[in-house]
Each structure stands twice: as C-alpha cells, then as structure tokens.
SEGUDREN-790206 format. One record per residue (C-alpha): y, x, z; residue number from 1; chain. Coordinates in steps of 0.2 Angstrom, whole numbers. Layout:
R north  east    up num chaine
R     Y     X     Z NUM      A
...
end
This chain:
R north  east    up num chaine
R  -185    -6   -58   1      A
R  -178    -5   -41   2      A
R  -174   -22   -33   3      A
R  -163   -28   -19   4      A
R  -169   -39    -5   5      A
R  -164   -54   -16   6      A
R  -174   -48   -31   7      A
R  -159   -41   -40   8      A
R  -160   -26   -51   9      A
R  -148   -12   -47  10      A
R  -141     3   -56  11      A
R  -152    19   -56  12      A
R  -137    30   -52  13      A
R  -119    29   -46  14      A
R  -114    37   -63  15      A
R  -123    24   -72  16      A
R  -113    10   -63  17      A
R   -96    19   -67  18      A
R  -100    23   -85  19      A
R  -106     5   -88  20      A
R   -91    -3   -79  21      A
R   -79     9   -88  22      A
R   -88     5  -104  23      A
R   -84   -13  -102  24      A
R   -66   -10   -98  25      A
R   -64     3  -112  26      A
R   -61    -9  -127  27      A
R   -53    -9  -143  28      A
R   -37   -17  -137  29      A
R   -32    -4  -125  30      A
R   -38    10  -136  31      A
R   -28     5  -151  32      A
R   -13    -4  -142  33      A
R   -10     8  -128  34      A
R    -3    23  -139  35      A
R     8    11  -148  36      A
R    15     2  -133  37      A
R    17    18  -124  38      A
R    27    26  -139  39      A
R    37    10  -141  40      A
R    43    10  -123  41      A
R    48    27  -119  42      A
R    32    38  -120  43      A
R    29    49  -105  44      A
R    41    38   -94  45      A
R    32    23   -98  46      A
R    15    31   -94  47      A
R    21    34   -76  48      A
R    26    16   -75  49      A
R    10    10   -82  50      A
R     0    20   -69  51      A
R    10    13   -55  52      A
R     7    -5   -62  53      A
R   -12    -1   -64  54      A
R   -13     3   -45  55      A
R    -2   -12   -41  56      A
R   -11   -25   -52  57      A
R   -28   -19   -59  58      A
R   -35   -10   -44  59      A
R   -35   -25   -32  60      A
R   -41   -38   -45  61      A
R   -55   -26   -50  62      A
R   -60   -24   -32  63      A
R   -61   -43   -30  64      A
R   -73   -45   -45  65      A
R   -84   -31   -39  66      A
R   -84   -38   -21  67      A
R   -88   -56   -27  68      A
R  -103   -49   -37  69      A
R  -110   -38   -24  70      A
R  -107   -50   -10  71      A
R  -116   -64   -20  72      A
R  -129   -54   -30  73      A
R  -126   -67   -44  74      A
R  -116   -69   -60  75      A
R  -100   -79   -60  76      A
R  -110   -94   -64  77      A
R  -117   -95   -46  78      A
R  -106   -82   -36  79      A
R   -93   -94   -31  80      A
R  -106  -107   -26  81      A
R  -114   -94   -15  82      A
R   -99   -88    -6  83      A
R   -87  -102    -5  84      A
R   -84  -113    11  85      A
R   -91  -130    12  86      A
R   -80  -143     3  87      A
R   -72  -130    -7  88      A
R   -69  -133   -26  89      A
R   -68  -115   -32  90      A
R   -85  -117   -40  91      A
R   -77  -128   -53  92      A
R   -67  -113   -60  93      A
R   -83  -105   -65  94      A
R   -84  -114   -82  95      A
R   -68  -106   -87  96      A
R   -76   -89   -85  97      A
R   -91   -94   -94  98      A
R   -81  -101  -109  99      A
R   -71   -85  -109 100      A
R   -86   -74  -111 101      A
R   -91   -84  -126 102      A
R   -74   -85  -134 103      A
R   -72   -67  -132 104      A
R   -88   -63  -142 105      A
R   -83   -76  -155 106      A
R   -71   -63  -162 107      A
R   -75   -47  -154 108      A
R   -92   -45  -162 109      A
R   -83   -47  -179 110      A
R   -70   -34  -175 111      A
R   -84   -22  -169 112      A
R   -92   -25  -185 113      A
R   -76   -19  -194 114      A
R   -78    -3  -185 115      A
R   -96     0  -190 116      A
R   -92    -5  -208 117      A
R   -78     8  -208 118      A
R   -89    21  -200 119      A
R  -102    18  -214 120      A
R   -89    19  -227 121      A
R   -82    36  -221 122      A
R  -100    43  -219 123      A
R  -105    37  -236 124      A
R   -88    43  -244 125      A
R   -85    26  -252 126      A
R   -67    23  -245 127      A
R   -51    26  -254 128      A
R   -37    31  -243 129      A
R   -26    40  -255 130      A
R   -11    30  -251 131      A
R    -6    16  -239 132      A
R    -7     3  -253 133      A
R   -25     9  -256 134      A
R   -30     8  -237 135      A
R   -21    -9  -236 136      A
R   -31   -15  -252 137      A
R   -48    -9  -244 138      A
R   -44   -18  -228 139      A
R   -40   -34  -237 140      A
R   -56   -33  -248 141      A
R   -66   -32  -232 142      A
R   -57   -47  -225 143      A
R   -60   -57  -242 144      A
R   -79   -53  -241 145      A
R   -87   -65  -229 146      A
R  -104   -58  -234 147      A
R  -100   -40  -228 148      A
R   -91   -46  -212 149      A
R  -106   -58  -207 150      A
R  -118   -44  -211 151      A
R  -110   -31  -199 152      A
R  -106   -44  -186 153      A
R  -125   -49  -186 154      A
R  -129   -31  -185 155      A
R  -118   -29  -169 156      A
R  -126   -44  -161 157      A
R  -144   -39  -164 158      A
R  -141   -21  -158 159      A
R  -132   -27  -142 160      A
R  -145   -41  -138 161      A
R  -158   -28  -141 162      A
R  -151   -16  -128 163      A
R  -149   -30  -116 164      A
R  -168   -35  -119 165      A
R  -173   -18  -113 166      A
R  -166   -22   -95 167      A
R  -152   -15   -84 168      A
R  -159     3   -81 169      A
R  -169     6   -96 170      A
R  -157    -2  -109 171      A
R  -139    -5  -103 172      A
R  -138    10   -91 173      A
R  -147    22  -102 174      A
R  -139    17  -119 175      A
R  -121    16  -112 176      A
R  -123    33  -104 177      A
R  -127    40  -121 178      A
R  -113    31  -130 179      A
R  -100    35  -117 180      A
R  -104    53  -117 181      A
R  -104    53  -136 182      A
R   -87    43  -136 183      A
R   -79    56  -124 184      A
R   -86    71  -134 185      A
R   -79    63  -150 186      A
R   -62    60  -142 187      A
R   -61    78  -136 188      A
R   -64    85  -154 189      A
R   -52    72  -162 190      A
R   -38    76  -149 191      A
R   -40    95  -152 192      A
R   -39    92  -171 193      A
R   -23    82  -169 194      A
R   -15    94  -157 195      A
R   -18   108  -170 196      A
R    -9   100  -184 197      A
R     8   107  -189 198      A
R    22    96  -181 199      A
R    10    88  -168 200      A
R    20    96  -154 201      A
R    35    84  -156 202      A
R    23    69  -155 203      A
R    15    77  -139 204      A
R    32    79  -131 205      A
R    37    61  -136 206      A
R    20    55  -128 207      A
R    19    64  -112 208      A
R    36    71  -107 209      A
R    45    58   -97 210      A
R    62    53  -104 211      A
R    68    41   -91 212      A
R    83    36  -102 213      A
R    71    28  -114 214      A
R    66    15  -101 215      A
R    83     7  -102 216      A
R    85     8  -121 217      A
R    74    -8  -123 218      A
R    79   -15  -106 219      A
R    70    -9   -90 220      A
R    64   -27   -87 221      A
R    56   -28  -104 222      A
R    48   -11  -102 223      A
R    42   -15   -84 224      A
R    34   -31   -91 225      A
R    25   -21  -105 226      A
R    18    -9   -92 227      A
R    12   -23   -81 228      A
R     4   -33   -95 229      A
R    -5   -17  -102 230      A
R   -11   -13   -85 231      A
R   -17   -30   -82 232      A
R   -26   -33   -98 233      A
R   -34   -15  -100 234      A
R   -48   -18   -87 235      A
R   -56   -34   -95 236      A
R   -54   -43   -78 237      A
R   -54   -61   -76 238      A
R   -69   -68   -85 239      A
R   -83   -60   -73 240      A
R   -87   -46   -85 241      A
R   -84   -34   -71 242      A
R   -91   -45   -58 243      A
R  -109   -45   -65 244      A
R  -110   -26   -63 245      A
R  -104   -28   -45 246      A
R  -119   -39   -43 247      A
R  -130   -24   -48 248      A
R  -121   -12   -36 249      A
R  -130    -5   -21 250      A
R  -121    -6    -4 251      A
R  -121    13    -1 252      A
R  -103    16    -7 253      A
R   -87     7    -3 254      A
R   -79    -3   -18 255      A
R   -62     5   -17 256      A
R   -68    22   -22 257      A
R   -80    15   -36 258      A
R   -65     4   -43 259      A
R   -54    19   -43 260      A
R   -67    29   -53 261      A
R   -68    16   -66 262      A
R   -49    14   -68 263      A
R   -47    33   -69 264      A
R   -60    34   -83 265      A
R   -53    19   -92 266      A
R   -35    27   -91 267      A
R   -41    44   -97 268      A
R   -49    36  -113 269      A
R   -33    27  -117 270      A
R   -22    42  -114 271      A
R   -33    53  -124 272      A
R   -33    40  -138 273      A
R   -14    42  -138 274      A
R   -17    61  -140 275      A
R   -27    58  -156 276      A
R   -16    45  -164 277      A
R     3    49  -160 278      A
R     3    68  -163 279      A
R    -7    65  -180 280      A
R     6    52  -185 281      A
R    21    63  -180 282      A
R    13    77  -190 283      A
R    13    67  -206 284      A
R    29    58  -203 285      A
R    20    41  -201 286      A
R    26    27  -189 287      A
R    11    22  -178 288      A
R     9     4  -180 289      A
R     0    -9  -168 290      A
R   -16   -18  -170 291      A
R   -27   -18  -185 292      A
R   -14   -11  -197 293      A
R   -14     5  -186 294      A
R   -33     8  -187 295      A
R   -37     2  -204 296      A
R   -22     6  -214 297      A
R   -11    19  -206 298      A
R   -24    31  -199 299      A
R   -35    32  -214 300      A
R   -20    37  -224 301      A
R   -17    50  -210 302      A
R   -35    57  -211 303      A
R   -33    58  -230 304      A
R   -20    72  -228 305      A
R   -31    82  -216 306      A
R   -43    95  -222 307      A
R   -61    88  -220 308      A
R   -54    70  -220 309      A
R   -71    62  -222 310      A
R   -77    71  -206 311      A
R   -62    66  -196 312      A
R   -62    48  -202 313      A
R   -81    46  -198 314      A
R   -79    54  -181 315      A
R   -64    42  -177 316      A
R   -73    26  -182 317      A
R   -89    31  -173 318      A
R   -78    34  -158 319      A
R   -71    16  -160 320      A
R   -88     9  -163 321      A
R   -94    16  -147 322      A
R   -79     9  -137 323      A
R   -82    -8  -145 324      A
R  -101    -8  -143 325      A
R  -100    -4  -124 326      A
R   -89   -19  -121 327      A
R  -100   -30  -131 328      A
R  -116   -25  -122 329      A
R  -107   -28  -105 330      A
R  -101   -45  -110 331      A
R  -118   -50  -117 332      A
R  -127   -45  -101 333      A
R  -115   -56   -92 334      A
R  -118   -71  -104 335      A
R  -137   -68  -103 336      A
R  -137   -68   -84 337      A
R  -126   -83   -83 338      A
R  -137   -94   -94 339      A
R  -152   -88   -84 340      A
R  -144   -93   -68 341      A
R  -137  -109   -74 342      A
R  -152  -116   -84 343      A
R  -165  -108   -73 344      A
R  -171  -100   -89 345      A
R  -182   -85   -92 346      A
R  -173   -69   -97 347      A
R  -182   -69  -114 348      A
R  -177   -87  -117 349      A
R  -159   -83  -113 350      A
R  -159   -68  -125 351      A
R  -166   -78  -140 352      A
R  -155   -93  -137 353      A
R  -139   -82  -136 354      A
R  -144   -71  -151 355      A
R  -143   -87  -161 356      A
R  -129   -95  -152 357      A
R  -117   -80  -152 358      A
R  -120   -78  -171 359      A
R  -116   -96  -175 360      A
R  -100   -95  -164 361      A
R   -94   -80  -173 362      A
R   -94   -88  -190 363      A
R   -78   -97  -189 364      A
R   -68   -81  -185 365      A
R   -76   -73  -200 366      A
R   -72   -87  -212 367      A
R   -55   -88  -205 368      A
R   -50   -73  -215 369      A
R   -57   -80  -232 370      A
R   -65   -97  -234 371      A
R   -55  -105  -220 372      A
R   -40   -95  -222 373      A
R   -29  -111  -225 374      A
R   -32  -116  -207 375      A
R   -18  -110  -195 376      A
R   -22  -116  -178 377      A
R    -6  -110  -170 378      A
R     5  -112  -185 379      A
R    13  -100  -196 380      A
R     0   -87  -203 381      A
R   -11   -88  -187 382      A
R   -30   -87  -190 383      A
R   -44   -94  -180 384      A
R   -46   -77  -172 385      A
R   -28   -77  -166 386      A
R   -32   -94  -158 387      A
R   -48   -88  -149 388      A
R   -39   -72  -144 389      A
R   -24   -82  -137 390      A
R   -36   -93  -127 391      A
R   -45   -78  -119 392      A
R   -30   -65  -117 393      A
R   -16   -77  -113 394      A
R   -26   -90  -103 395      A
R   -43   -86   -96 396      A
R   -40   -68   -91 397      A
R   -24   -71   -80 398      A
R   -30   -88   -73 399      A
R   -47   -81   -69 400      A
R   -40   -66   -61 401      A
R   -28   -77   -51 402      A
R   -43   -87   -45 403      A
R   -53   -72   -40 404      A
R   -39   -65   -29 405      A
R   -36   -82   -21 406      A
R   -54   -84   -18 407      A
R   -55   -68    -9 408      A
R   -40   -70     3 409      A
R   -40   -89     7 410      A
R   -50   -97    21 411      A
R   -57  -111    10 412      A
R   -63   -98    -3 413      A
R   -73   -83     3 414      A
R   -60   -78    16 415      A
R   -51   -61    19 416      A
R   -63   -55    33 417      A
R   -79   -57    22 418      A
R   -70   -49     7 419      A
R   -64   -34    17 420      A
R   -81   -32    25 421      A
R   -89   -32     8 422      A
R   -77   -20     1 423      A
R   -78    -8    16 424      A
R   -97    -8    17 425      A
R  -104     9    13 426      A
R   -97    27    13 427      A
R   -81    32     4 428      A
R   -62    27     4 429      A
R   -58    12    15 430      A
R   -47    -2    10 431      A
R   -34    -4    23 432      A
R   -32   -21    32 433      A
R   -13   -21    30 434      A
R   -14   -24    11 435      A
R   -19   -42    15 436      A
R    -1   -48    14 437      A
R     2   -41    -3 438      A
R   -15   -48   -10 439      A
R   -11   -65    -2 440      A
R     6   -68    -8 441      A
R    14   -54   -20 442      A
R    -1   -51   -31 443      A
R    -4   -70   -35 444      A
R    15   -71   -39 445      A
R    14   -56   -51 446      A
R    -1   -63   -60 447      A
R     8   -80   -62 448      A
R    23   -71   -68 449      A
R    13   -61   -81 450      A
R     4   -77   -87 451      A
R    20   -87   -89 452      A
R    29   -72   -98 453      A
R    15   -71  -110 454      A
R    17   -90  -115 455      A
R    36   -87  -116 456      A
R    34   -72  -128 457      A
R    22   -81  -139 458      A
R    32   -97  -141 459      A
R    50   -93  -137 460      A
R    54   -91  -156 461      A
R    47  -108  -160 462      A
R    57  -124  -160 463      A
R    63  -131  -144 464      A
R    51  -145  -143 465      A
R    36  -134  -147 466      A
R    41  -121  -135 467      A
R    44  -134  -121 468      A
R    27  -142  -125 469      A
R    17  -126  -123 470      A
R    26  -121  -107 471      A
R    22  -137   -99 472      A
R     4  -135  -105 473      A
R     4  -117   -96 474      A
R    11  -125   -80 475      A
R    -2  -138   -81 476      A
R   -16  -126   -82 477      A
R    -8  -116   -68 478      A
R    -7  -132   -57 479      A
R   -26  -135   -60 480      A
R   -30  -118   -54 481      A
R   -20  -120   -38 482      A
R   -27  -137   -36 483      A
R   -45  -130   -36 484      A
R   -40  -116   -25 485      A
R   -30  -125   -12 486      A
R   -39  -142   -11 487      A
R   -55  -146    -1 488      A
R   -66  -161    -1 489      A
R   -66  -172    14 490      A
R   -80  -170    26 491      A
R   -92  -185    28 492      A
R   -86  -188    46 493      A
R   -68  -190    40 494      A
R   -73  -201    26 495      A
R   -82  -213    38 496      A
R   -65  -214    48 497      A
end
C-alpha cells in the first residue's frame, strides 16, 4: 500500500477517492427524502433552487473538511490539534465530532439492517405487498421483532468492519467501487422501468419541469429554507466523515475540483432516485410519502402493481442497501482511525473493540421500537432513534460544519492563507481568493440560521415553556462553539505579568 511521507495510506486512484467520498455522502436520508421534499416544494423549480444552495453551502464546507484532512494527514481526532495555532481551543470541539460518528451508527446500522432484511424478503418471495395495510403490517411486524432487527444490524456491523479490516485500498476502495457501480447500474434499470409505466410522464413533468409559481404556494422563504436544509445535510458534512478521506488524498489534484466531482455524483444519485420513485407513484395514483413509510409501505405496494414485482422490489432494496452500506463503511473507517489515533491503539485492536462497542450501542435504538417502546425521549410518540437522529442531524452536523469553516478562515485556527494554499495545491480548478469574505462572514451566518431554524421547526408546536427552553439550549450550544472558536489561552508571558 502506498504511503505518504507521514506513513499515511492513500487512495490507489482518483476514481477511488471520488466513489468512496460520494458513497459516504450518498445516504438513505437524501435518497428517500430528496424526491419527497422536491415534490412537496415545487418539483423542477425546487431542484434548481436546491442546486444553487448546494454550491452556496455544501461545496465550501466540503472543501474545508477535505482540506483539514489532507493538511493534517489525521482524522478529526487529531487534525485540529495538528493545525491550530498555539493557545487555540479548537481542538476541544473534536469530541463533538467523535460523539457524532458513534451516535450516527447507533441507529444507522439498524436502518441499514432494515434494507438488507427487505432485500432478503423480496428475493425469497416472503413479503406480502398486496395492499398498503399488508405492507404496513409487514413493516410493523419487523419493528416488533427485536430478534430480526438485532440479527440484521449485527450482519451490517460485521460486514462493514470486515471491509475496513482489509485496509483502505484492498478493502474500502475496492469494495466501495463495486458497490457504487452496482448501485448506479440498479438505479438506471429501475429509473427506465419507472419511466416506461403508463402515466409516468405526468410525474416526470412535475419532478423536472420548473414551475416557478409553485415556489410561492408554500411561501418562498419556506421553500428556500427547505432547499438550504436539504443541500446542507445531503453531504454528511460536520462530523469528520469526509475529513478522514481528505487525509488519504494525494496532493496532485486541487480540492475544489475533487469536491465538485463528489457533489455532482451525490446529486445525480438523489435526482435519479426521484426518477425511480415519483413517476412510479404518479403512474399508480399514490402520493409519495416521506421517511420510512415511503420505502417500506408505499413503494412495496407500488411494486406489487408492476409486472415482475418481485424483481423490481429486490433490485430497489439492493440499491438502497448499497447506498446505506457505503455510508456505514465510510463512518466505520473514521471511527476506527479516530480510536487508533486517540488511544495509540493498533488497527486490529480498534477493529475488535469497535465491533463490540458499536453493536452494544446499537441495541437501544432497536429495542426502542419494541421492548423499550414506552420510552419517548423527546415527548409525544418519539423513539430512542428519533432522539439519536436529532442529536446528530440538528446539532452535531451544523455545529461541526460551523466549527470547520471558522477553523479554516480565522487566524487563531488554521488560518485563511494556510487553508487556501492547501486547497489550491495540485492541478485542476483553483479556489479564488475573493471568496474569503463570503466564507468568513456569510457562510457561518447561514449555518447558524439553518441550525436555529431546525430547532424552531422541531419545537415550535410545543408549549411555550418547552419551546423557550429548547431554543435557549440551542443558543447555549452555539455560544460554546463561538467561545471555543474565538477565545485563546493566554501565553505564559502574559500570565506572568
């Protein structure tokens, strides 16, 4: 395996880096959520707005993560320590990123297990999708069975740890390449099938033909926030999951071009997922829902009406399994490397410890749907998974992204000049220096706005005391990030005075 001067493994090929990074970004959330959000907010007009927000928000933050990784040759567990200025407190924020990786895997391994379970059920022909009641009952039966959910979550964990055990080039890069190629092949086949259905043309027009009047039906501000939020969360930025692959990146290519390639591939997958789902739903007069109900209740009923339903259902859930597994492998690699660097462990020890630890940590989310279903951490009908998802999606991802941006532009962090030099090392598209003002002031403000809007949307329907308490909590967390980012320890000479 090729090593850097700091004895760091690197990707065997540029394609490998792009596919692995895109595989991390291409997760279940943007595949099942994007088509619904796009349809709900104006179809083709929303798509254009989303692409604009992706360049505005996703691209610069992704560049920050890649640059921090390549500049330090370390995971987020040590990267900030390596690059920050003396007296800086940025390194204290690394624990937030570490916690975010574990929290994400505490429920994501379970949901990935759902995909594998449904792929197995379709391939074996053991699923009843004759009606929405039947598909709803089948999904509920799975949730009521801690045994099945534990088995398939464990299978996901063992498979992905096994891939990581093979190393970067021989395991992660090779396996992800195959999975991504299979994923894209299945997507093309499924999209062609959906577009051939009678009545699918109306869904295609709704999805891709811009109708700018629809942007104002729900209120332009609401639609804009939906586009900004989707663009922000689609790339899995904020917990160092992308940063780790930047640390394996060679310096022969500039980071702007590589970041654009990852974003383009992630966007293509999300858009094509819409070509699979929306025309099919239109063809059978079924409203595309959001979240698990779309995947496990609505779509199985849609497949039931198709000729060769078992084949299409199998292909779809295999596609979803590959999308989920590519993310799990990427985050596992980050976790394994972080614990190696933090504890000075061997890679073998890190693999074995995390195999057990992630399995144990995944159990509460599994039991939250059955044995522990009476526990509602966020009130109402919320589950343990909802609480874990809220901690990651509404807190750690935006706050982590804010930290990385501030770290790259502020003098007491890494500093703009060092960041720009790293981004522009190699050949390819060059990041212009004039973007500094936007990244220093406007981008952090937008991230803060998205973060606070997420809290508002989550708790605005609660009682006033509950709403105020949660908003104060959000502001307090934001204040801690700014404290860590702006404050500096006094030098020994100043303390002596």
